C-alpha positions in Angstrom: -9.7 0.4 -16.9 -12.5 -0.4 -14.4 -11.9 -3.5 -12.3 -14.4 -5.0 -9.9 -13.0 -7.4 -7.3 -15.4 -10.0 -6.0 -13.8 -11.6 -3.0 -14.5 -13.3 0.4 -11.8 -11.2 2.1 -10.1 -7.8 2.1 -7.5 -6.9 4.7 -7.8 -5.6 7.3 -11.6 -5.5 7.5 -12.2 -9.2 6.8 -9.1 -11.4 6.8 -8.5 -15.0 7.6 -5.2 -15.3 5.7 -3.1 -14.0 2.8 -6.1 -13.8 0.5 -7.2 -10.6 2.3 -3.8 -9.0 2.0 -3.7 -9.8 -1.7 -7.1 -8.3 -2.5 -6.2 -5.1 -0.7 -2.6 -4.8 -2.0 -3.4 -5.6 -5.6 -6.4 -3.2 -5.6 -4.2 -0.4 -4.2 -1.5 -1.0 -6.8 -4.0 -0.9 -9.6 -5.4 2.4 -8.3 -1.9 3.8 -8.0 -1.5 3.0 -11.7 -4.6 5.1 -12.6 -7.3 2.4 -12.8 -10.7 2.4 -11.1 -11.1 -0.5 -8.6 -14.1 -1.4 -6.5 -14.3 -4.4 -4.2 -17.5 -6.5 -3.4 -17.5 -8.4 -0.1 -19.9 -10.2 2.2 -20.9 -8.0 5.1 -19.7 -10.2 7.9 -21.0 -9.5 11.4 -17.5 -10.4 12.7 -15.6 -8.0 10.4 -13.6 -5.2 11.8 -16.1 -2.3 11.5 -13.5 0.2 12.8 -11.5 -0.2 9.6 -14.4 1.0 7.4 -14.9 4.7 7.0 -18.3 6.2 6.2 -20.1 2.9 6.2 -23.6 3.5 4.9 -26.5 1.8 3.0 -26.3 2.4 -0.7 -28.9 -0.1 -2.0 -31.8 -0.8 0.3 -33.5 -3.9 -1.1 -31.5 -6.0 -3.6 -33.7 -9.0 -4.6 -31.7 -12.1 -5.5 -33.6 -15.1 -7.0 -33.0 -18.1 -4.7 -34.7 -21.5 -4.9 -38.4 -20.9 -5.4 -38.3 -17.3 -4.1 -35.9 -14.5 -3.4 -33.3 -13.3 -0.8 -33.5 -9.7 0.1 -30.1 -8.1 0.6 -28.9 -4.7 1.8 -25.8 -3.4 0.2 -23.5 -1.1 2.2 -20.7 1.1 1.0 -17.6 2.3 2.8 -13.9 3.0 2.4 -11.4 0.5 3.8 -8.2 2.5 4.1 -8.9 4.2 0.9 -10.3 1.2 -1.0 -13.9 1.5 -2.3 -15.8 -1.5 -0.9 -19.4 -2.7 -1.2 -20.7 -5.1 1.5 -23.6 -7.4 0.7 -25.8 -8.4 3.6 -28.3 -11.1 2.8 -31.4 -11.4 5.0 -32.5 -15.0 5.0 -33.4 -16.8 8.2 -30.0 -18.5 8.1 -28.2 -15.2 8.6 -25.5 -16.3 6.1 -22.8 -13.8 7.3 -24.1 -12.9 10.7 -21.8 -15.4 12.5 -18.7 -15.4 14.6 -16.1 -16.3 11.9 -15.7 -16.0 8.2 -15.5 -19.7 7.3 -15.9 -23.2 8.7 -19.7 -23.4 8.7 -21.8 -26.4 7.5 -23.4 -24.3 4.8 -20.4 -22.4 3.4 -21.1 -23.5 -0.1 -24.6 -22.2 0.0 -23.6 -19.0 1.7 -20.9 -18.1 -0.9 -23.0 -19.2 -3.8 -25.7 -16.8 -2.7 -23.0 -14.1 -2.3 -21.7 -14.7 -5.9 -25.2 -14.5 -7.3 -26.0 -11.4 -5.3 -22.8 -9.7 -6.6 -23.9 -10.2 -10.2 -27.4 -9.0 -9.4 -26.0 -5.9 -7.8 -24.0 -5.2 -11.0 -27.0 -5.6 -13.1 -29.4 -3.6 -11.0 -27.0 -0.7 -10.4 -25.7 -0.7 -14.0 -22.1 -1.4 -13.1 -20.2 -2.5 -16.2 -16.6 -3.2 -15.3 -14.0 -4.1 -17.9 -12.7 -6.9 -15.7 -14.3 -8.9 -13.0 -11.5 -10.3 -10.8 -12.8 -13.0 -8.5 -10.9 -15.0 -5.9 -10.9 -18.7 -4.7 -13.6 -21.2 -4.5 -16.0 -18.9 -2.7 -16.5 -16.9 -6.0 -16.0 -19.8 -8.4 -19.7 -19.6 -9.4 -19.3 -15.9 -10.6 -18.0 -16.8 -14.1 -20.4 -19.7 -14.4 -23.4 -17.5 -13.5 -22.1 -14.6 -15.7 -22.0 -16.8 -18.8 -25.0 -19.0 -18.1 -27.4 -16.5 -16.7 -26.3 -12.9 -16.9 -24.7 -12.8 -20.4 -27.6 -10.8 -21.9 -27.1 -8.0 -19.4 -23.4 -8.2 -18.8 -22.2 -8.5 -22.3 -18.6 -7.4 -22.4 -17.2 -8.3 -19.0 -14.1 -10.5 -18.8 -13.3 -12.6 -15.8 -9.9 -13.2 -14.2 -10.1 -15.9 -11.6 -7.3 -16.3 -9.0 -6.9 -19.5 -7.0 -5.1 -18.9 -3.7 -5.3 -22.4 -2.3 -6.3 -25.5 -4.3 -6.8 -27.5 -1.1 -10.2 -25.9 -0.6 -12.4 -26.2 -3.7 -16.1 -25.8 -2.6 -17.3 -29.3 -3.3 -20.9 -30.1 -2.5 -24.2 -31.4 -3.6 -26.2 -30.4 -6.6 -28.6 -28.3 -4.4 -26.6 -25.3 -5.3 -27.7 -25.7 -8.9 -31.3 -25.4 -7.9 -30.7 -22.6 -5.4 -29.0 -20.4 -8.0 -31.5 -21.3 -10.7 -28.8 -22.9 -12.9 -30.7 -26.2 -12.7 -29.9 -28.8 -15.4 -27.8 -31.1 -13.2 -27.0 -33.4 -16.2 -25.6 -30.5 -18.0 -23.5 -28.9 -15.2 -22.4 -32.2 -13.6 -20.6 -33.1 -16.7 -16.9 -33.6 -16.3 -16.1 -30.7 -18.6 -18.1 -28.3 -16.5 -18.7 -28.4 -12.7 -18.8 -32.1 -12.1 -16.1 -33.1 -9.6 -13.7 -35.7 -11.0 -13.4 -37.7 -7.8 -16.8 -37.5 -6.0 -19.9 -38.9 -7.6 -22.5 -36.3 -8.7 -20.8 -33.6 -6.7 -20.5 -29.9 -7.8 -17.0 -28.4 -7.7 -17.2 -24.6 -7.5 -13.5 -24.0 -8.1 -13.6 -26.2 -11.2 -16.5 -24.1 -12.5 -14.4 -21.0 -12.0 -11.5 -22.6 -14.0 -13.7 -23.8 -16.8 -15.7 -20.6 -17.3 -13.2 -17.8 -16.5 -11.4 -16.1 -19.3 -8.1 -16.5 -17.5 -7.0 -18.3 -14.4 -4.0 -17.5 -12.2 -2.5 -18.9 -9.1 -0.3 -17.1 -6.7 3.2 -18.0 -7.7 5.0 -19.3 -10.8 6.4 -22.4 -9.0 3.0 -23.3 -7.6 1.5 -23.1 -11.1 4.0 -25.7 -12.2 3.2 -27.8 -9.1 -0.5 -27.6 -9.9 -0.1 -28.5 -13.6 2.5 -31.2 -13.4 2.4 -32.5 -9.8 -0.3 -33.0 -7.1 -0.5 -29.3 -6.2 -4.0 -29.0 -7.7 -5.5 -31.5 -5.3 -7.3 -33.4 -8.1 -7.8 -30.5 -10.6 -4.7 -31.3 -12.6 -6.7 -32.7 -15.6 -8.9 -29.6 -15.7 -5.8 -27.3 -15.6 -4.3 -29.4 -18.4 -7.5 -29.0 -20.6 -7.4 -25.2 -19.9 -3.6 -24.8 -19.9 -3.7 -22.0 -22.5 -5.4 -19.7 -20.0 -3.5 -20.6 -16.8 -0.4 -19.4 -15.2 1.2 -18.1 -12.0 1.8 -14.6 -10.8 3.6 -14.1 -7.5 1.8 -12.2 -4.8 3.2 -9.0 -3.6 3.5 -7.4 -0.1 2.0 -4.1 0.7 5.0 -2.0 1.7 2.8 0.7 3.1 1.7 -1.8 5.7 4.6 -4.2 6.1 7.7 -2.0 6.1 10.0 -1.3 9.1 10.9 2.1 7.7 7.3 3.4 8.1 5.7 0.9 10.4 4.0 2.9 13.2 3.0 -0.3 15.1 6.5 -1.4 16.1 8.5 0.4 18.9 11.4 1.4 16.7 11.5 2.0 12.9 14.6 0.9 11.1 16.2 0.5 7.6 18.9 -1.5 5.9 21.3 1.3 6.6 20.3 1.7 10.3 19.6 -1.6 11.9 19.8 -0.5 15.5 16.0 -0.2 15.6 15.7 -3.9 14.8 17.7 -4.8 17.9 15.6 -2.5 20.0 12.5 -4.3 18.7 14.1 -7.6 19.7 14.4 -6.4 23.3 10.8 -5.1 23.3 9.6 -8.5 21.9 11.5 -10.2 24.7 9.9 -8.0 27.3 6.4 -8.5 25.7 6.8 -12.3 25.9 8.8 -12.4 29.2 11.9 -13.8 27.7 15.3 -13.3 29.4 17.9 -11.0 27.9 20.6 -13.1 26.3 23.2 -13.2 23.5 21.2 -15.6 21.4 19.2 -15.7 18.1 15.5 -15.3 18.4 13.5 -17.6 16.2 9.8 -17.2 15.4 6.8 -18.8 13.8 3.9 -16.7 12.6 0.9 -18.4 11.0 -2.1 -20.7 11.3 -2.0 -23.8 13.4 -2.8 -26.0 10.5 -1.6 -29.2 8.9 -0.7 -27.3 5.8 1.9 -25.3 7.8 4.0 -28.4 8.8 3.2 -28.1 12.5 5.1 -31.2 13.4 8.2 -29.5 12.1 7.4 -26.3 14.0 7.1 -28.5 17.2 10.5 -30.0 16.5 12.0 -26.6 15.7 11.0 -25.3 19.1 13.0 -27.9 21.0 15.9 -28.0 18.5 16.3 -24.2 18.9 16.2 -24.4 22.7 18.8 -27.1 22.7 21.1 -25.0 20.4 21.0 -22.0 22.7 18.4 -20.0 20.7 15.1 -18.6 21.8 11.7 -19.3 20.2 8.4 -17.4 20.0 5.2 -18.6 18.3 2.3 -16.5 17.2 -0.2 -19.2 16.1 -3.6 -18.5 14.7 -6.0 -21.1 16.0 -8.6 -20.6 13.2 -10.4 -23.7 14.2 -10.2 -25.6 17.5 -8.7 -28.9 16.6 -6.1 -31.4 17.6 -3.2 -29.1 16.5 -4.4 -26.0 18.4 -5.0 -28.2 21.4 -1.6 -29.7 21.2 0.1 -26.2 21.1 -2.1 -25.1 24.0 -0.7 -28.0 26.1 2.8 -27.3 24.8 2.3 -23.7 26.0 1.6 -24.9 29.5 4.6 -27.2 29.4 7.0 -24.4 28.4 5.3 -21.7 30.4 8.2 -21.3 32.8 10.9 -21.5 30.2 12.7 -18.1 30.0 13.7 -18.7 26.3 10.3 -19.7 24.8 6.9 -18.2 24.6 3.9 -19.7 22.6 1.0 -17.3 21.9 -2.0 -19.3 20.7 -4.1 -16.7 19.0 -3.4 -14.0 16.4 -3.0 -10.3 16.7 -2.0 -8.3 13.6 -0.3 -5.7 15.8 1.6 -8.4 17.6 2.6 -9.9 14.3 4.4 -6.7 13.3 6.4 -6.8 16.5 7.4 -10.5 16.0 8.5 -9.8 12.4 10.5 -6.8 13.5 12.1 -8.4 16.6 13.0 -11.9 15.5 16.2 -12.9 13.8 14.9 -16.0 12.0 11.5 -17.1 10.8 10.6 -20.8 10.3 8.1 -21.7 7.6 8.2 -25.5 7.1 5.0 -25.8 5.1 3.8 -29.0 3.6 2.5 -26.9 0.7 2.5 -23.2 0.2 0.9 -21.6 -2.9 2.7 -18.3 -2.3 4.1 -17.8 1.2 3.5 -14.2 2.4 5.1 -14.8 5.8 8.6 -15.3 4.5 8.1 -12.3 2.1 7.2 -10.1 5.0 10.1 -11.5 7.0 12.5 -10.6 4.3 11.3 -7.0 4.4 11.9 -6.8 8.1 15.3 -8.5 7.8 14.1 -11.6 9.6 15.9 -14.3 7.8 13.5 -17.1 6.6 14.1 -20.8 7.0 11.7 -22.4 4.7 10.8 -25.7 3.0 11.3 -25.3 -0.8 7.8 -25.6 -1.9 5.3 -23.4 -3.8 6.0 -19.7 -3.9 8.9 -19.9 -1.5 11.0 -21.4 -4.2 10.5 -18.1 -6.1 11.4 -15.9 -3.1 13.8 -17.5 -0.7 17.3 -18.5 -2.0 19.6 -20.6 0.2 22.7 -18.8 1.5 24.9 -21.8 1.0 23.5 -23.8 -1.9 21.6 -21.5 -4.2 22.9 -20.9 -7.7 21.9 -17.2 -7.4 24.5 -14.5 -7.0 25.7 -14.1 -3.5 23.9 -10.8 -3.1 20.6 -12.4 -3.8 20.9 -15.2 -1.3 18.6 -14.3 1.5 17.7 -17.3 3.7 17.8 -21.0 4.2 15.8 -23.8 2.5 15.3 -27.5 2.8 13.5 -30.0 0.7 12.2 -32.9 2.8 9.4 -33.1 5.4 11.4 -34.9 8.1 13.1 -33.5 11.2 16.5 -34.1 9.8 15.8 -31.7 7.0 14.7 -28.8 9.1 17.6 -29.4 11.5 20.0 -29.1 8.7 18.7 -25.7 7.7 18.2 -24.4 11.2 21.7 -25.5 12.4 23.3 -23.6 9.5 21.3 -20.5 10.4 22.0 -20.7 14.1 25.7 -21.4 13.6 26.1 -18.4 11.3 24.4 -16.1 13.9 26.8 -17.3 16.7 30.0 -17.8 14.8 30.0 -15.1 12.1 27.9 -12.0 13.0 29.1 -10.0 10.0 27.9 -12.8 7.7 24.5 -12.9 9.4 24.3 -9.1 9.0 25.1 -9.4 5.3 22.3 -11.9 5.0 19.9 -9.5 6.7 20.9 -6.9 4.1 20.2 -9.3 1.2 16.8 -10.1 2.7 15.8 -6.5 3.0 16.9 -5.6 -0.5 14.6 -8.2 -2.0 11.8 -6.5 -3.9 8.5 -8.3 -3.2 6.3 -5.3 -3.6 3.2 -5.2 -5.8 5.0 -3.3 -8.5 5.9 -6.3 -10.7 2.7 -8.3 -10.0 0.6 -5.3 -10.7 2.1 -5.0 -14.2 1.6 -8.7 -14.8 -2.1 -8.6 -13.8 -2.6 -5.6 -16.1 -1.0 -7.6 -18.9 -3.6 -10.4 -18.3 -6.5 -8.0 -18.1 -5.4 -6.3 -21.3 -5.2 -9.5 -23.3 -8.5 -11.0 -22.2 -10.3 -7.7 -23.0 -9.1 -8.3 -26.5 -10.7 -11.8 -26.5 -7.4 -13.6 -26.4 -7.3 -16.6 -24.1 -3.6 -17.0 -24.3 -1.4 -14.3 -22.7 2.1 -14.2 -24.2 4.7 -15.2 -21.6 2.1 -16.7 -19.2 -0.1 -19.4 -20.9 1.5 -22.8 -20.5 4.4 -21.3 -18.5 4.7 -20.3 -14.9 5.6 -16.6 -15.5 4.2 -13.6 -17.2 5.8 -10.8 -19.3 6.1 -7.5 -17.5 
């Protein structure tokens, strides 16, 4: 099977979050299973060029119709750690992707609409005819729309799988994008059953368009699929998902164990395994040295992630002081994607705690440093307000860093409370709490800290349970192939997935 991924990210060359890890990891898994995979990305000026091998121009002048004229694009090709990637570089005066960050610009909708159209033009003009086009998040929501409304005569047999990584960002904007892409006909496309946003007057919703026009739609965990269908997890798209329920379901993301695996991780000071945990304790000491923490007989608690409302930062703030009061140490590796009130708050908090020998706050993100934190910490707090999948606790599990999570989204599918889960004892691998107040996180953290201090063999058993959990791409890879296989046969409903938050292996 030939699969073409169209995505705004691919780790490590262009990554703002878990989406990039998913595109890389799933592509690699499909290739291992014998399928041909290519990835189409924007050519960001800020991407990590050092992670691309043999980057060269493969298409000199790709002409993309845009408003009353054309955008000229250069298409580059290179290998990203073995993955075949095409990078589209538009050349309008606006320099759509020649900027200092991937997202967060005033014209994001226009930028990624142009990218979506350019990706399809590239397929047509180079005679690429994949069996499956797999596109990701709102940035590529127009791909299935344009495929069916404009490019159907040239791309006649391509099926689209559309994966939604985060319903909170949907690509909602004005109808200008219809004229820019030559879709036109606003009365047609602004209809509620197509791209018209349900809650904003005469606004275009790109993610909604992806749901309506794709052959199949997935989100990134079974539990989150249920939250989106039956709760408020779809951020206003619940009705659209209900209408298209026969082609929607959840597939849990995987973790690339060639990258995130303490047995083979060359970034951390000491490799280790479930049978030989001494290396984890050595990494703990190296982490303390790196962050100027004192050596002490105490648990080391960590937070790794964005400084964002979604991540429950008020609970992270509370967890820092609660941990210090209970004799634990705390490190934070916080990605300040945007300078806002939250990042400013944690910068001030960093200054306040700068002299504390048991705490270090690192406002900024380093992939290499993240490896050390996962390897050296004992506990990982992930108190998200919503979390479609939750890659951080899945990585933590692999490194034997016991997660303390809020039971939401994909974390319900991966973290099972040591004391209260109905799972067999050998599958209980962390701590979970339900509510969004400080009492809830205190309850979970106190149980975890108490176990570390009072019953070390019990905590070591919990580490073993965590490291035995299989969150690799093996199972999700089979599930996506199941989806691909069925939509290739013109079946909208996939047995075991449609209308239910799981998929048959």
